[in-house]
N, C-alpha and C positions, 0 to 999 in steps of 0.2 A: 504494500500500500504506500502510495506516495504521500508526502507531506501535504500536498494540495488537497488530495482526497480526504485525508484525515481532518484537515481544517474544515472542509465542506461538510463532512458528516457531523463534526462537533457543532458547527453552526446550525445545521438542521435540528440537532438535538436541543440546543439552547433555544432556538425559535419555537420548537414544540413545547418546551417547558414554560416559556413565557406565555404562549397561547393558552396553555392549560391552567396556569396560575392567575392569569389576568382577571377573569370574572370574579372569583372569590376575593382576591385582594382588593379590587376596586370597590366591591360592595362593602367590605369591612372598612376601607378607608373612608368612603362616603358616610357610612353610619357613624364612624368615630368622629368625624368632623361635625356632623349634625348634632350628635349627643354632646359633644364638647361645647358647641355654641349655645345649646339649650342650657347646659349646666352653668356656663358662664353667665348667661342672662338671668337665670333664676338663683344663682349662687348656691346651688345644691352640688356639693363636691363628694358625691358618693361614687366610688369606683365600680361597684358591682352593677350599677345601672348601665354604664358603658359596656362592661363585659357581657352582660346578658343580652343587650341589644346587638352587639357584634356577633355573639354566638347564634342568636336567632337569625340574623341576616345571613350568616355563613351557611347555616343549615338550609335556609330557603333557597339561596343561590345554588347550592350543590344539588338540592332536590329538583330545581328547575333546569339546570344545565348539565347535570351529571351524566345523562344519557349521551348528550352531544360530546362532552369532554371524553368520556370513556370510549366512544366510537372513534374519535380522532386519534386517541392514544393507541387503540388496537390497530387502526389503519396504518399509522406510522410504524408501529412495531412489525406488522406483517410486511410492509413495504421494505423495511430495513432488512428483515430476514431474507426477502427475495433478492435484495441487492448484495448480500454477503458474498456469493460466488464471484460476482463482478468486482467487488472491492478487493478480494484477496488475490484473484488471478489476474 
C-alpha cells in the first residue's frame, strides 16, 4: 500500500467518523447553549438540568437518526472490505 492510498483511506475514515458524530454532537451543543442561556437568564445554576436535557436530546437524536447512521457505517465498512484486495495488491 502506498502512502497516498493510506492517507486517502484514513481521510475517508475520518470523514465517516465526522459524519456519524455530527448529528448527536450538534444536538447536544445546541441544547447546552439553550439551557445555558435559560439558566443565565433565570439565575438557576443547577447542573443536573443541563445534563438531563442533553441526555434526552442525545437519546432523541440517536432514536431518530440511528437507522441512517448505522446504515452509513455498514455501507462504509462493506465498501472498505470490498476494497481491501485492491488496496493490498
